[in-house]
C-alpha angles and dihedrals in degrees: 000000000000126000126221114243114165145002112245110171147283123325113247092218109044103011092240123123131294119217137184110242128194127202129209089261090058095249114146128210139164114237138164115261091223110088096202092055116115092217109114101200128215142252119253129198118292095218132054138046114289123216123179108228098196090232123123121223107237095210099048099021092228132121119275116236127202111221105203123197120202132203118222113235131192118284094032095294127139133207127196114252105215092189093063097039121100148156126262136192117154085328135008109293090226090070094054116111090215099051094112091057097038112115091190092058092048090052091048094051089054091054096046 
């Protein structure tokens, strides 16, 4: 059984809500909350803190997530590691062939 964790955006198929679900084995995926929707959803990285950017990928028509990695510092503090942070839609944005021309990705990089 999967537990609902966080609202992500609007389903591209039915217009209902997309949520991050987490399974008992700690796998995370995005799925439409509507059980009768034909949208299958997709898996997202298991590690890293996720932030919803509020932007929509023009290629896949799904929300863009920021996967943020943190470095552990002394005394229990953490610092964001910009070298290991990246953006994710149905797959990592750095693997997209259109990343150089993508205005959404450029806007996301300015914010993060």
